[in-house]
C-alpha positions as CSV (number, residue, x, y, z in Angstrom):
1,M,-6.6,4.7,-34.0
2,K,-4.9,3.3,-30.9
3,N,-2.9,5.9,-29.3
4,Y,-0.7,4.0,-26.9
5,D,2.2,1.3,-27.1
6,E,1.8,-1.6,-24.7
7,Q,5.1,-3.2,-25.9
8,R,6.9,0.1,-24.9
9,A,5.2,0.1,-21.7
10,F,5.9,-3.7,-20.9
11,A,9.5,-2.8,-21.8
12,L,9.5,-0.2,-19.3
13,L,7.9,-2.5,-17.0
14,Q,10.7,-5.0,-17.4
15,K,13.5,-2.3,-16.9
16,I,12.0,-1.3,-13.3
17,G,11.3,-5.1,-12.5
18,F,13.9,-5.3,-9.6
19,T,13.0,-5.2,-5.7
20,R,12.7,-1.7,-4.7
21,V,11.5,-1.4,-1.1
22,A,11.0,1.9,0.5
23,G,14.0,4.1,1.4
24,S,16.3,1.8,-0.7
25,A,18.9,2.6,-3.2
26,E,17.0,0.4,-5.6
27,E,13.9,2.6,-5.0
28,E,15.8,5.8,-5.7
29,K,17.3,4.1,-8.9
30,A,13.6,3.4,-10.0
31,A,12.9,6.9,-9.5
32,E,15.5,8.0,-11.8
33,I,14.6,5.8,-14.6
34,L,11.0,6.8,-14.4
35,K,12.3,10.6,-14.2
36,A,14.4,9.8,-17.2
37,E,11.6,8.2,-19.4
38,C,9.5,11.4,-18.9
39,E,12.1,13.5,-20.0
40,S,12.6,10.9,-23.1
41,F,9.5,12.6,-24.5
42,G,9.9,15.9,-23.3
43,L,7.9,16.0,-19.9
44,S,9.9,17.9,-17.5
45,A,9.9,15.9,-14.2
46,Q,11.5,16.1,-10.6
47,I,12.3,13.9,-7.9
48,E,11.0,15.2,-4.5
49,P,12.4,13.3,-1.2
50,F,10.6,12.7,2.0
51,E,11.8,10.9,5.1
52,I,10.5,7.7,6.4
53,E,11.0,5.7,9.5
54,E,12.8,2.2,9.6
55,G,14.1,-0.3,12.0
56,V,17.0,-2.5,11.8
57,V,16.2,-5.8,13.4
58,E,17.6,-8.9,15.1
59,A,15.2,-11.3,16.7
60,T,14.7,-14.7,18.2
61,L,11.8,-16.7,19.8
62,E,12.5,-19.8,21.9
63,I,9.8,-22.1,23.3
64,L,11.2,-23.1,26.8
65,E,8.4,-25.0,28.1
66,P,7.1,-28.0,28.0
67,Y,9.7,-28.5,25.1
68,R,12.6,-26.1,24.0
69,K,12.9,-25.0,20.4
70,E,14.1,-21.8,18.7
71,Y,12.0,-20.8,15.7
72,T,12.8,-18.3,12.7
73,V,11.0,-15.1,13.1
74,R,11.4,-11.6,12.0
75,G,11.2,-8.8,14.5
76,Y,8.7,-6.0,14.1
77,Q,10.5,-2.7,13.0
78,C,10.5,-0.1,15.6
79,A,9.1,-2.3,18.3
80,E,10.4,-2.0,21.8
81,N,13.8,-3.7,22.5
82,T,14.0,-6.7,25.1
83,P,17.0,-6.6,27.8
84,A,20.2,-8.3,26.2
85,D,19.3,-11.6,27.6
86,G,15.7,-11.6,26.3
87,L,12.0,-11.2,27.8
88,T,11.1,-14.5,29.3
89,A,7.4,-15.0,30.0
90,D,4.2,-17.3,30.1
91,F,3.3,-18.1,26.5
92,L,-0.5,-17.7,25.8
93,Y,-2.6,-18.2,22.4
94,V,-5.2,-15.4,22.3
95,E,-6.9,-16.1,19.0
96,D,-8.3,-12.9,17.7
97,G,-7.8,-11.0,21.2
98,V,-11.4,-11.0,22.0
99,P,-12.0,-9.9,26.0
100,A,-12.4,-13.5,27.0
101,N,-9.3,-14.7,25.4
102,L,-7.4,-11.9,27.4
103,T,-8.6,-12.4,31.0
104,A,-5.1,-14.0,31.7
105,A,-2.9,-12.3,29.3
106,K,-1.2,-9.6,31.5
107,G,2.4,-10.0,31.5
108,K,2.5,-12.9,29.0
109,I,3.8,-13.2,25.6
110,V,0.9,-13.7,23.4
111,L,0.3,-15.2,19.9
112,V,-2.4,-13.7,17.8
113,N,-4.0,-14.6,14.6
114,G,-2.8,-12.7,11.3
115,F,-0.9,-9.5,12.0
116,L,-1.4,-6.4,13.9
117,R,-4.1,-3.7,13.4
118,V,-4.9,-0.8,15.4
119,P,-7.9,-2.3,17.2
120,L,-6.2,-5.4,18.1
121,F,-2.8,-3.7,19.0
122,K,-4.9,-1.2,21.3
123,T,-6.7,-4.0,22.9
124,L,-3.5,-6.0,23.6
125,M,-1.8,-2.7,25.2
126,A,-4.8,-2.3,27.3
127,A,-4.7,-6.1,28.6
128,G,-0.9,-5.3,29.5
129,V,0.7,-8.1,27.4
130,A,4.5,-8.4,27.8
131,G,5.4,-9.3,24.0
132,I,3.2,-10.0,20.8
133,V,4.0,-12.9,18.3
134,T,2.1,-12.7,15.2
135,M,1.7,-15.0,12.1
136,D,2.5,-14.9,8.4
137,G,1.8,-17.2,5.3
138,S,-0.1,-20.7,5.1
139,L,0.2,-24.0,6.5
140,R,0.8,-24.9,2.8
141,D,3.9,-22.9,2.3
142,K,7.3,-24.6,1.5
143,R,9.9,-22.9,3.5
144,D,12.5,-22.8,0.5
145,E,10.1,-21.0,-1.6
146,T,8.4,-18.5,0.7
147,D,9.6,-15.7,2.9
148,L,8.5,-14.2,6.4
149,H,7.8,-10.7,5.7
150,Q,8.9,-7.6,7.6
151,R,6.3,-5.6,9.5
152,K,6.7,-2.3,11.3
153,L,4.9,-0.9,14.5
154,R,4.0,2.2,12.7
155,A,3.8,5.5,14.7
156,Q,0.1,5.2,14.7
157,L,0.2,1.9,16.5
158,R,2.9,3.2,19.0
159,R,0.6,5.6,20.4
160,F,-1.1,3.0,22.3
161,G,2.0,1.7,23.9
162,N,5.0,-0.5,22.9
163,V,6.3,-4.0,23.6
164,P,8.7,-6.6,21.7
165,A,6.8,-8.2,18.9
166,V,7.8,-10.7,16.3
167,M,6.3,-12.6,13.1
168,V,6.4,-16.3,12.9
169,R,5.4,-18.6,9.9
170,V,1.6,-20.2,10.5
171,A,3.2,-23.7,10.2
172,D,5.3,-22.9,13.4
173,A,2.6,-21.2,15.3
174,M,0.2,-24.3,14.9
175,E,3.3,-26.4,16.4
176,M,3.5,-24.2,19.3
177,V,-0.5,-24.3,20.0
178,A,-0.7,-28.2,19.1
179,S,2.5,-28.8,21.5
180,G,1.1,-26.8,24.5
181,A,3.6,-24.0,24.4
182,A,3.6,-22.7,27.8
183,K,6.6,-20.5,28.3
184,A,8.8,-18.5,25.8
185,R,11.6,-15.8,25.5
186,I,11.8,-13.3,23.1
187,T,15.0,-11.3,22.1
188,L,14.7,-8.1,20.0
189,K,17.3,-5.7,19.1
190,N,15.9,-2.8,17.2
191,E,17.9,0.2,15.7
192,N,15.4,2.8,14.3
193,R,16.5,5.3,11.7
194,T,15.3,7.7,9.2
195,L,15.8,6.9,5.6
196,T,14.9,8.9,2.4
197,S,12.2,8.0,0.1
198,H,11.3,9.9,-3.4
199,N,8.1,10.9,-5.2
200,V,8.7,11.7,-8.8
201,M,6.4,14.4,-10.2
202,A,5.6,15.7,-13.5
203,T,3.1,18.5,-14.8
204,I,1.4,19.1,-18.1
205,P,-0.4,22.4,-18.0
206,G,-3.9,22.8,-19.2
207,T,-4.5,24.8,-22.5
208,E,-8.0,26.2,-21.4
209,H,-8.5,25.4,-17.9
210,P,-5.0,25.4,-16.2
211,E,-6.2,26.3,-12.8
212,E,-8.0,23.0,-12.6
213,V,-6.1,20.1,-11.9
214,I,-6.5,16.4,-12.4
215,S,-4.0,14.1,-10.7
216,F,-2.5,10.9,-12.1
217,G,-1.0,8.6,-9.2
218,A,0.8,5.0,-9.2
219,H,3.1,3.6,-6.7
220,Y,6.2,2.4,-8.0
221,D,8.0,0.7,-4.7
222,S,7.9,-2.9,-4.3
223,V,7.8,-5.3,-0.9
224,E,11.1,-7.1,-0.1
225,F,11.8,-10.2,-1.8
226,S,9.3,-9.1,-5.0
227,K,10.1,-7.7,-8.2
228,G,6.7,-5.8,-7.8
229,V,5.9,-5.8,-11.5
230,F,2.1,-6.6,-10.8
231,D,2.1,-4.3,-7.9
232,N,2.8,-1.9,-8.8
233,G,5.3,-1.5,-11.8
234,A,2.3,-2.0,-13.8
235,G,0.5,1.0,-12.6
236,S,3.6,3.1,-12.9
237,V,4.2,2.4,-16.6
238,I,0.6,2.7,-17.4
239,I,0.3,6.4,-16.4
240,M,3.6,6.8,-18.0
241,E,1.6,6.0,-21.3
242,A,-1.1,8.5,-20.4
243,A,1.3,11.0,-19.8
244,R,3.0,10.4,-23.3
245,Y,-0.6,10.6,-24.7
246,F,-1.3,13.9,-23.3
247,M,1.9,15.4,-24.3
248,Q,1.0,14.6,-27.8
249,H,-2.7,15.8,-27.1
250,P,-2.5,18.7,-24.9
251,P,-5.2,18.6,-22.2
252,K,-7.7,21.4,-21.6
253,R,-6.9,20.9,-17.8
254,T,-3.6,20.8,-15.9
255,L,-2.5,17.0,-15.3
256,Q,-0.2,16.3,-12.4
257,F,1.5,12.9,-12.9
258,N,2.9,11.5,-9.5
259,W,4.9,8.3,-8.9
260,Y,5.0,7.5,-5.2
261,G,7.6,5.9,-3.3
262,S,7.1,4.0,0.0
263,E,3.1,3.0,-0.6
264,E,3.9,-0.5,0.7
265,I,4.7,0.8,4.2
266,G,1.5,2.7,4.7
267,L,0.8,5.1,1.6
268,E,4.0,7.3,2.8
269,G,4.8,8.8,-0.5
270,S,1.0,10.0,-1.2
271,W,0.7,11.3,2.4
272,A,4.0,12.9,2.0
273,Y,2.8,14.6,-1.4
274,V,-0.7,16.1,0.0
275,N,1.1,17.2,3.2
276,T,3.8,19.0,1.3
277,H,1.3,20.4,-1.4
278,K,-1.7,20.9,0.7
279,D,-2.2,24.5,-0.3
280,E,-2.4,23.0,-4.0
281,L,-5.0,20.6,-3.3
282,K,-7.7,23.3,-3.5
283,N,-7.2,23.2,-7.2
284,H,-7.4,19.5,-7.4
285,K,-10.7,18.2,-8.9
286,F,-10.1,14.6,-9.3
287,M,-7.4,11.9,-8.7
288,I,-7.1,8.8,-11.1
289,N,-5.0,5.9,-9.4
290,V,-3.7,3.0,-11.1
291,D,-2.7,-0.1,-8.7
292,V,-1.9,-3.7,-10.0
293,G,-2.0,-4.7,-13.6
294,A,-0.9,-6.7,-16.5
295,P,-1.9,-10.4,-15.4
296,I,-2.7,-12.5,-18.3
297,L,-5.8,-14.1,-16.7
298,G,-7.5,-11.4,-15.1
299,S,-10.1,-8.8,-15.4
300,D,-10.1,-4.9,-15.1
301,G,-12.0,-2.8,-12.6
302,A,-12.6,0.8,-11.6
303,G,-13.3,1.6,-8.1
304,V,-15.1,4.9,-7.5
305,T,-14.0,6.8,-4.4
306,A,-16.6,9.4,-4.9
307,D,-20.2,10.1,-5.4
308,E,-22.5,7.6,-6.5
309,D,-23.4,9.6,-9.8
310,L,-19.9,8.9,-10.8
311,L,-20.2,5.3,-10.3
312,H,-23.2,5.1,-12.8
313,F,-21.3,7.5,-15.3
314,V,-18.3,5.1,-15.1
315,D,-20.4,2.2,-15.7
316,Y,-22.4,3.5,-18.3
317,F,-19.3,4.9,-20.1
318,F,-17.4,1.8,-20.4
319,K,-20.6,0.0,-21.6
320,I,-21.1,2.7,-24.6
321,K,-17.0,2.0,-25.3
322,G,-17.8,-1.7,-25.5
323,L,-15.0,-2.1,-23.0
324,P,-15.2,-4.7,-20.1
325,V,-14.7,-3.1,-16.9
326,K,-16.3,-4.3,-13.5
327,T,-17.5,-1.0,-11.3
328,R,-18.0,-0.5,-7.8
329,Q,-18.0,2.3,-4.9
330,G,-15.6,2.4,-2.4
331,I,-12.3,3.0,-1.1
332,Y,-9.2,1.2,-2.4
333,S,-6.2,0.5,-0.2
334,S,-3.9,2.7,-2.3
335,D,-2.8,6.2,-3.0
336,S,-6.1,7.8,-3.5
337,I,-6.8,7.5,0.3
338,P,-4.8,10.5,1.1
339,F,-6.6,12.5,-1.6
340,A,-10.1,11.3,-0.3
341,D,-9.2,12.3,3.2
342,N,-8.5,15.7,1.8
343,G,-11.5,16.0,0.0
344,V,-10.5,15.1,-3.7
345,P,-12.5,12.4,-5.2
346,A,-10.8,9.5,-7.0
347,I,-11.0,6.6,-9.5
348,N,-8.8,3.3,-8.9
349,F,-8.1,1.4,-12.0
350,T,-7.2,-2.0,-11.5
351,R,-6.5,-5.3,-13.2
352,F,-6.5,-8.1,-10.8
353,G,-5.5,-11.8,-11.8
354,S,-8.0,-14.3,-11.5
355,Q,-7.8,-16.9,-8.7
356,G,-4.5,-18.5,-8.8
357,A,-3.3,-16.7,-11.7
358,S,-1.5,-13.8,-10.2
359,F,0.8,-13.2,-7.0
360,I,1.1,-10.1,-4.8
361,H,3.6,-9.3,-2.0
362,N,5.8,-12.2,-2.5
363,R,8.8,-13.6,-4.4
364,F,6.4,-14.8,-7.1
365,D,5.4,-11.3,-8.3
366,T,7.6,-11.6,-11.6
367,M,7.1,-11.1,-15.3
368,E,6.2,-14.6,-16.0
369,F,2.3,-14.2,-15.3
370,L,2.2,-10.9,-17.1
371,S,1.9,-9.7,-20.8
372,A,2.1,-6.8,-22.9
373,E,-1.5,-7.2,-24.3
374,A,-2.8,-7.7,-21.0
375,L,-1.1,-4.4,-19.8
376,G,-2.5,-2.8,-22.8
377,K,-6.0,-3.4,-21.7
378,T,-5.7,-1.2,-18.7
379,I,-3.8,1.5,-20.5
380,R,-6.6,1.8,-23.0
381,N,-9.1,2.2,-20.1
382,V,-7.2,4.9,-18.4
383,I,-6.5,6.7,-21.4
384,V,-10.2,6.5,-22.9
385,F,-11.8,7.4,-19.6
386,S,-9.2,10.4,-18.6
387,D,-9.4,11.9,-21.9
388,E,-13.2,12.3,-21.9
389,I,-12.9,13.6,-18.5
390,V,-9.9,15.9,-18.8
391,N,-11.4,17.7,-21.8
392,A,-14.9,18.0,-20.7
393,E,-16.5,21.0,-21.7
394,V,-17.8,21.3,-18.3
395,F,-16.0,19.4,-15.6
396,P,-18.9,17.0,-14.2
397,I,-17.3,15.6,-11.3
398,E,-18.5,17.6,-8.1
399,K,-15.7,18.0,-5.7
400,K,-17.0,16.1,-2.7
401,I,-16.7,13.0,-0.5
402,P,-20.2,11.5,0.3
403,E,-20.6,10.4,3.8
404,K,-20.4,6.8,3.2
405,I,-17.0,7.1,1.5
406,K,-15.9,9.6,4.5
407,D,-17.0,6.8,6.9
408,E,-15.0,4.3,5.0
409,V,-12.0,6.4,4.9
410,D,-12.2,7.3,8.6
411,N,-12.6,3.7,9.6
412,Y,-9.5,2.5,7.3
413,L,-7.4,5.4,9.1
414,Y,-8.8,4.5,12.4
415,K,-9.8,7.9,13.0
416,K,-12.3,7.0,16.0
417,E,-9.7,5.3,17.8
418,M,-7.0,8.3,17.4
419,A,-9.5,10.6,18.4
420,E,-10.4,8.8,21.5
421,L,-6.5,8.6,22.4
422,D,-6.4,12.4,21.8
423,K,-9.0,12.9,24.4
424,E,-7.4,10.5,26.9
425,E,-4.1,12.4,26.5
426,E,-5.8,15.8,26.8
427,K,-7.2,14.4,30.1
428,K,-3.6,13.7,31.4
């Protein structure tokens, strides 16, 4: 007998299918909707606030030599402000920022491929650049159909330094390089502020092993411009169906359901949860995360952030059940990362769209390429698997993170770079 309702879940997905960026009134509205949905079937829920950092940005970029043109840009939140009349400097395309690109970069405004990650930003700061221009989008983007995204110089990056930084379209970057741009002026006015984001939390006590906790998670925020239904309203309604199921079928072990805010700006909600509830994590045996779902054309997957034994079990389990789920071992850039960093193994359920049949982190993430039937496939996978694990006679998953997964987590969090910086600061 089917134990979920994909039409009900799809209706909830439509209900929260509005742009809800981190710390916004819309994000809080979505949190209230999720809380009310829990309470509609008798599950008490609470909203836990946490603070996030944001910048309000005004930015311009002008090429001054050998031609003059102003380009539309987005300033990096929390980047260093320029003087009121701007920062004027020689302009240099340094590609990926390898050492040979940076021999003449000191004091210049540099254009780099892609956007800023810790190793590149650290290298640019060491090279003494005066300003940074990064790229967004594709040469095939239509300006009236696409958007320049907002980026932030996160606190982790700013430990290495801070300079004015802006984002430009790839097509504009190519025009600058092809035209021999040699001098530029950036103006950036940043006003940093603290906003409040929210996690929604609900608990179903275990009937036989209440001291053992399995945590369900999904983020409910979106990026700007996007309705965020594929990423990740879908995951949010999937774990809501799981919560409904376990309210009707009381679990042997305690279940913690968390809907995280501010995932899109650096997993802020799940970090806030593990930091606030650190003492409780000793009881957390396992984390079940759901991130992206419901594309009509696509396939289901399960990524195991845990020991290889679990990978084999998950693979065999879904084959035995006759359910098409592709399995792999490794980390997934989502809310299971803070749990893995705290020693809690996890599984990440996904349904990605086939090539060209889904859209993420842009204005095209809407209901048009999703369906209730496709959403139901992942709901089914999550409930069938979690029911088996939650109600096991002996909990089969060892609470450990294998070394190769620890290394992946450490690399994802740039722990080596942070440790090196700590040592340098201690010397000072």
